[in-house]
Backbone bond lengths (Angstrom), bond angles and torsions (degrees), N, CA, C in turn:
res aa  C-N    CA-C-N  psi(-1)  N-CA   C-N-CA  omega(-1)  CA-C   N-CA-C  phi
1 M - - - 1.452 - - 1.526 107.55 -
2 P 1.331 116.97 131.05 1.457 119.11 -177.69 1.520 111.17 -71.98
3 A 1.286 115.98 148.60 1.463 121.76 175.78 1.514 108.34 -71.22
4 P 1.334 118.34 153.85 1.468 120.41 -179.13 1.516 112.84 -54.19
5 S 1.310 117.69 -31.51 1.468 119.43 -178.39 1.523 111.24 -74.07
6 D 1.359 118.59 -18.33 1.464 121.95 -179.74 1.531 112.40 -85.60
7 L 1.339 118.60 -10.49 1.469 121.90 -179.11 1.515 109.83 -76.34
8 P 1.326 116.89 147.07 1.476 119.54 176.79 1.525 110.00 -61.04
9 P 1.324 118.33 149.61 1.465 121.54 179.62 1.533 110.26 -58.48
10 G 1.327 116.18 140.21 1.460 122.00 177.73 1.515 114.49 88.29
11 T 1.338 118.45 -7.70 1.466 120.74 -178.09 1.530 111.83 -59.57
12 P 1.338 120.46 -45.03 1.467 118.88 179.16 1.532 112.35 -61.72
13 V 1.322 117.07 -34.90 1.469 120.31 179.66 1.525 109.61 -67.97
14 I 1.321 116.92 -44.41 1.465 121.32 179.38 1.524 109.95 -62.48
15 A 1.316 116.63 -43.19 1.473 120.33 179.02 1.526 110.30 -62.54
16 G 1.320 117.52 -39.98 1.467 121.17 178.49 1.520 111.90 -64.48
17 V 1.342 116.12 -42.96 1.465 120.61 179.57 1.522 110.01 -65.33
18 L 1.339 117.19 -43.33 1.468 120.27 178.01 1.527 111.00 -62.80
19 G 1.312 116.74 -39.71 1.468 120.70 177.24 1.522 111.56 -62.69
20 L 1.330 115.82 -41.54 1.463 120.40 178.69 1.525 110.73 -64.96
21 I 1.325 117.16 -42.44 1.468 121.19 178.31 1.529 110.01 -61.95
22 L 1.317 117.43 -43.43 1.464 121.39 178.36 1.524 111.01 -61.20
23 L 1.323 116.51 -42.91 1.470 120.64 178.12 1.519 111.05 -62.02
24 L 1.322 117.75 -45.61 1.464 121.51 179.11 1.520 111.29 -63.22
25 L 1.329 116.94 -39.43 1.459 121.04 177.99 1.522 111.02 -63.75
26 L 1.313 117.19 -44.59 1.469 120.96 177.93 1.525 111.04 -63.00
27 F 1.318 117.45 -40.10 1.469 121.87 178.61 1.535 109.97 -63.86
28 A 1.331 117.33 -42.81 1.467 121.15 179.86 1.521 111.04 -65.83
29 L 1.317 117.53 -40.66 1.462 120.56 179.33 1.520 111.51 -66.83
30 R 1.303 117.28 -33.84 1.460 120.97 179.01 1.525 110.40 -62.51
31 G 1.311 117.11 -39.85 1.458 121.52 179.21 1.519 112.46 -63.46
32 R 1.310 117.80 -33.47 1.463 121.11 179.39 1.518 111.41 -64.57
33 G 1.309 117.66 -32.92 1.460 120.51 177.83 1.517 110.79 -64.04
34 A 1.328 116.75 -38.15 1.461 120.35 178.92 1.522 110.06 -67.11
35 R 1.315 117.24 -37.06 1.470 119.90 179.06 1.517 111.25 -62.82
36 K 1.309 116.77 -34.42 1.465 120.99 -178.08 1.522 112.56 -85.75
37 A 1.313 117.76 -15.63 1.462 120.58 -174.78 1.525 113.64 -86.11
38 Y 1.325 118.10 -16.66 1.461 120.01 -172.55 1.515 111.34 -125.55
39 R 1.337 114.03 155.39 1.450 121.37 172.37 1.519 107.82 -138.62
40 R 1.290 116.62 163.19 1.456 121.98 178.06 1.523 108.58 -61.67
41 A 1.317 116.35 136.58 1.460 120.77 -176.94 1.521 112.61 -84.63
42 G 1.316 117.94 -17.26 1.457 120.10 -177.66 1.517 110.22 105.02
43 P 1.322 117.21 -163.42 1.469 120.18 -177.04 1.526 111.89 -58.70
44 L 1.320 115.23 147.14 1.459 120.76 179.57 1.525 111.61 -67.55
45 F 1.333 116.94 -31.38 1.459 121.52 -178.09 1.520 110.75 -119.95
46 T 1.322 115.68 147.02 1.460 120.33 170.70 1.530 107.46 -70.11
47 A 1.310 117.20 170.68 1.464 121.06 179.00 1.529 110.55 -59.83
48 A 1.334 117.18 -41.88 1.471 120.90 179.63 1.529 111.21 -65.60
49 E 1.335 117.01 -41.55 1.466 120.54 178.72 1.525 111.01 -66.37
50 K 1.314 117.31 -37.80 1.467 121.68 178.94 1.524 110.68 -66.48
51 R 1.333 117.70 -40.16 1.474 120.15 177.08 1.524 110.53 -59.31
52 F 1.347 116.22 -44.17 1.464 118.46 179.85 1.525 110.60 -68.59
53 L 1.321 117.98 -39.62 1.465 121.21 178.17 1.531 110.55 -57.57
54 D 1.312 117.02 -44.11 1.464 120.47 178.64 1.528 110.98 -60.19
55 A 1.339 116.67 -45.56 1.465 121.01 179.03 1.524 110.51 -65.38
56 L 1.323 116.79 -40.45 1.460 121.83 -179.27 1.527 111.11 -63.26
57 E 1.317 116.79 -44.81 1.462 119.85 -179.82 1.526 111.34 -64.30
58 R 1.329 117.25 -37.43 1.473 119.83 176.41 1.527 110.38 -66.56
59 A 1.321 116.80 -42.13 1.469 121.11 -177.50 1.529 111.77 -67.19
60 V 1.316 117.03 -37.36 1.472 121.59 179.96 1.526 110.01 -67.30
61 D 1.313 116.87 -34.89 1.457 123.44 173.75 1.533 112.92 51.12
62 G 1.336 116.55 44.92 1.461 120.67 174.90 1.519 115.72 78.38
63 R 1.336 118.76 6.12 1.470 120.36 -178.60 1.528 113.01 -90.86
64 A 1.317 117.12 -7.15 1.465 121.92 177.74 1.523 107.25 -157.46
65 R 1.313 115.15 161.95 1.464 120.21 173.67 1.518 108.01 -92.62
66 V 1.315 116.06 143.66 1.457 121.87 179.41 1.526 107.53 -110.74
67 Y 1.325 115.54 124.90 1.462 121.37 175.01 1.521 107.95 -120.69
68 G 1.312 115.69 146.93 1.453 120.23 -179.34 1.509 112.32 -118.42
69 K 1.327 114.63 149.04 1.466 123.22 175.54 1.530 111.60 53.01
70 V 1.310 114.89 57.91 1.466 122.07 -179.05 1.526 108.59 -94.03
71 R 1.334 115.92 130.76 1.474 119.78 178.61 1.522 110.43 -63.42
72 L 1.327 115.97 140.03 1.468 119.07 175.71 1.519 110.69 -60.03
73 A 1.333 117.04 -32.65 1.466 120.06 179.40 1.527 112.29 -67.92
74 D 1.337 117.63 -13.08 1.464 120.69 173.33 1.522 111.18 -91.16
75 L 1.315 116.75 -14.53 1.466 121.83 177.93 1.517 112.31 -100.58
76 L 1.316 116.34 -29.25 1.464 122.67 -175.17 1.517 110.21 -123.65
77 T 1.320 115.28 153.57 1.456 120.89 170.98 1.517 107.36 -133.46
78 V 1.301 116.06 150.13 1.469 120.41 -179.85 1.526 108.38 -71.94
79 R 1.303 116.02 135.14 1.475 121.09 -178.93 1.528 111.08 -61.41
80 D 1.337 115.98 149.09 1.465 122.00 -179.89 1.527 112.41 -62.45
81 T 1.309 117.08 -22.80 1.469 120.59 -178.31 1.524 112.20 -77.07
82 V 1.331 116.79 -11.17 1.464 121.11 178.52 1.529 106.77 -95.41
83 T 1.316 117.11 124.87 1.467 120.12 -174.05 1.528 111.50 -132.64
84 G 1.330 113.94 169.05 1.457 121.93 173.70 1.513 113.37 58.33
85 K 1.320 115.55 -139.75 1.467 119.93 -176.64 1.517 111.04 -64.32
86 H 1.325 118.91 -25.31 1.465 121.53 177.77 1.532 110.53 -68.05
87 W 1.347 116.11 -35.90 1.457 120.02 177.04 1.528 109.75 -63.28
88 F 1.340 116.52 -48.32 1.459 120.54 -179.24 1.524 111.01 -62.02
89 R 1.309 117.62 -40.41 1.464 121.74 178.79 1.529 109.80 -63.48
90 A 1.334 116.96 -43.57 1.461 121.06 179.83 1.531 110.82 -66.53
91 F 1.323 117.12 -42.82 1.458 119.97 179.29 1.527 111.32 -65.21
92 N 1.315 116.83 -44.32 1.461 120.27 -179.66 1.525 111.91 -61.23
93 A 1.320 117.05 -28.10 1.463 120.46 179.69 1.529 112.07 -69.31
94 I 1.331 118.01 -21.92 1.470 121.09 -179.30 1.528 113.10 -111.65
95 A 1.310 117.73 -14.14 1.466 121.43 -171.19 1.529 113.59 -62.41
96 C 1.309 117.80 -37.14 1.469 120.49 -174.36 1.523 113.37 -109.67
97 K 1.300 117.61 10.17 1.461 120.94 176.91 1.522 108.52 -102.08
98 H 1.320 115.73 152.15 1.458 118.63 177.96 1.523 110.38 -136.01
99 A 1.313 114.16 158.35 1.462 121.87 173.47 1.524 107.41 -93.61
100 D 1.321 116.93 144.23 1.462 119.70 -178.47 1.527 111.28 -64.78
101 Y 1.340 116.87 -50.15 1.458 122.02 -179.29 1.518 108.84 -141.35
102 V 1.329 115.91 146.72 1.457 121.53 175.19 1.524 107.56 -131.90
103 L 1.324 115.53 127.77 1.460 120.65 172.67 1.516 107.28 -95.06
104 C 1.326 116.49 130.06 1.461 121.49 -177.42 1.524 110.82 -123.77
105 S 1.320 114.81 151.28 1.457 122.42 174.97 1.525 109.16 -57.51
106 L 1.318 116.64 139.64 1.464 120.42 179.87 1.519 112.91 -63.63
107 D 1.337 117.01 -40.07 1.464 118.80 -174.06 1.521 114.00 -89.28
108 T 1.335 118.66 -37.05 1.467 119.77 -176.51 1.522 113.43 -103.78
109 L 1.320 116.79 -15.77 1.466 123.52 -174.21 1.530 112.74 63.06
110 E 1.324 117.41 17.38 1.461 120.98 173.13 1.523 108.64 -67.16
111 P 1.321 117.87 139.08 1.465 119.33 177.94 1.529 111.23 -63.81
112 L 1.324 115.80 131.97 1.463 122.21 175.76 1.520 111.15 -99.52
113 L 1.337 115.39 -34.29 1.462 120.67 -173.40 1.522 109.37 -162.93
114 V 1.320 115.46 140.43 1.459 121.63 170.22 1.522 106.52 -105.63
115 I 1.319 115.71 134.56 1.460 120.96 178.74 1.524 108.49 -118.29
116 E 1.309 115.20 126.58 1.451 122.18 176.30 1.521 108.14 -108.52
117 L 1.307 116.40 124.75 1.455 122.18 177.95 1.523 107.18 -91.91
118 D 1.315 116.06 114.25 1.469 121.16 -173.02 1.521 111.55 -99.93
119 D 1.330 115.27 113.01 1.460 120.08 173.01 1.526 108.90 -97.39
120 S 1.304 117.38 -169.91 1.470 120.30 -175.49 1.530 112.90 -63.75
121 S 1.328 117.96 -22.08 1.471 119.62 179.92 1.528 111.75 -65.50
122 H 1.316 117.40 -20.38 1.459 120.42 -178.75 1.526 112.56 -74.02
123 A 1.311 117.64 -5.53 1.468 121.45 175.26 1.533 110.85 -83.30
124 R 1.331 117.71 -16.70 1.468 120.94 179.04 1.521 110.24 -68.13
125 A 1.322 116.23 148.88 1.470 121.71 -177.69 1.526 111.74 -58.94
126 D 1.330 117.61 -43.04 1.467 119.70 -178.38 1.527 111.40 -65.88
127 R 1.317 117.77 -35.64 1.466 120.70 177.94 1.527 111.43 -72.42
128 R 1.337 116.48 -37.58 1.470 119.02 176.92 1.521 110.07 -62.68
129 Q 1.328 117.07 -39.47 1.465 121.49 177.98 1.532 110.22 -65.68
130 R 1.318 117.65 -43.84 1.461 122.13 178.34 1.524 110.08 -62.59
131 D 1.341 117.30 -46.15 1.465 121.53 -179.88 1.525 111.31 -61.11
132 A 1.330 116.83 -41.37 1.471 120.29 179.75 1.526 110.36 -63.32
133 F 1.331 117.32 -42.39 1.467 120.86 178.44 1.531 110.17 -62.54
134 V 1.327 116.90 -48.83 1.470 121.55 -177.75 1.529 110.07 -61.34
135 D 1.327 116.67 -46.10 1.470 120.60 179.68 1.524 111.01 -59.53
136 E 1.328 116.18 -44.85 1.471 120.31 -178.89 1.524 111.18 -65.13
137 A 1.330 116.94 -43.45 1.469 120.71 -179.05 1.533 110.73 -64.38
138 L 1.320 116.85 -45.90 1.464 120.14 -177.93 1.524 111.79 -68.09
139 T 1.318 117.64 -47.98 1.465 119.08 -178.89 1.526 110.86 -66.77
140 G 1.334 117.33 -33.31 1.458 120.21 175.45 1.518 112.49 -63.13
141 A 1.335 116.32 -26.99 1.463 121.67 178.29 1.531 111.81 -93.12
142 G 1.329 116.06 3.89 1.463 119.44 177.32 1.519 115.03 85.81
143 I 1.328 117.53 19.33 1.461 121.25 177.97 1.529 107.99 -111.43
144 P 1.324 117.23 113.90 1.467 119.09 -179.86 1.527 112.03 -68.88
145 V 1.329 115.28 153.96 1.463 122.46 -179.18 1.523 108.58 -125.74
146 L 1.310 115.67 135.12 1.452 122.25 176.78 1.521 107.96 -121.55
147 H 1.339 116.47 125.61 1.468 121.35 176.11 1.519 108.32 -98.90
148 V 1.333 115.50 128.61 1.455 121.69 -179.66 1.526 107.75 -121.22
149 P 1.318 117.63 124.25 1.467 119.22 176.58 1.532 110.64 -68.71
150 V 1.319 116.15 138.31 1.457 120.39 179.20 1.527 108.75 -66.04
151 Q 1.331 115.20 141.10 1.462 121.61 179.94 1.525 109.01 -137.58
152 S 1.293 116.59 163.47 1.467 119.57 177.07 1.523 110.56 -75.79
153 R 1.348 117.06 -27.15 1.468 122.71 176.88 1.515 108.56 -144.98
154 Y 1.322 115.64 154.14 1.459 121.25 179.81 1.524 109.08 -124.54
155 A 1.322 115.41 125.78 1.462 119.85 175.63 1.520 107.96 -77.16
156 L 1.323 116.17 128.07 1.457 121.43 -177.06 1.525 111.16 -54.94
157 R 1.318 118.03 -43.83 1.470 121.29 -179.24 1.528 111.62 -61.32
158 D 1.326 117.43 -38.31 1.471 120.59 179.84 1.526 110.85 -65.71
159 V 1.330 116.69 -42.47 1.468 120.17 179.68 1.528 109.59 -67.99
160 Q 1.331 117.11 -42.48 1.465 120.37 177.97 1.527 110.71 -60.23
161 E 1.316 117.06 -42.67 1.468 121.22 179.84 1.531 110.81 -64.02
162 A 1.304 117.59 -40.47 1.483 121.37 178.93 1.530 111.33 -63.82
163 L 1.330 117.09 -31.48 1.466 121.67 -176.80 1.523 113.57 -92.21
164 R 1.330 117.74 -10.46 1.461 123.28 -170.75 1.532 113.44 -48.22
165 D 1.307 118.31 -45.78 1.472 121.27 -175.60 1.530 113.54 -79.27
166 F 1.324 118.45 -5.93 1.451 120.72 -175.06 1.523 114.17 -109.25
167 L 1.319 116.78 -15.17 1.464 120.62 -177.32 1.523 111.35 -99.59
168 P 1.320 116.44 150.28 1.481 118.62 175.08 1.527 109.51 -67.44
169 P 1.326 117.26 154.48 1.461 119.18 179.32 1.526 111.49 -65.17
170 R 1.299 115.57 161.22 1.476 120.28 178.33 1.502 110.02 -68.99
């Protein structure tokens, strides 16, 4: 192997530029794999979820913001007193779960209420266990939870009445 002084002038610069080009090429090719790995999932809400969203937005009547499919990890954070592997276990329990709808304060965007739309799948044992965990975690953090059974239609007065105690006055 030649000593650095035996190399033609500029060789280290050329090698550096070639290395940079190779790195950029590898980075660009990596992005193409992501383009091929995913497709559009379709509407954000099912037809039943969209029907409730429409009723919910009418019932809220501009007194709160309505957000859908919010990750629990965006609503909750693991307490500072939980550390190490317990922290990771607690975080992982909320990282991939979401709330169906969240009503937030207009000015601060603080969560006022989480709404879970319960269809027939919520009668299954695994869903009941998941719902119990979510309810306990949210209420323990001071965020109330309202469960609404899925329906083919929603009466505006019924939705308004269900939300009455959670929304700011007009």
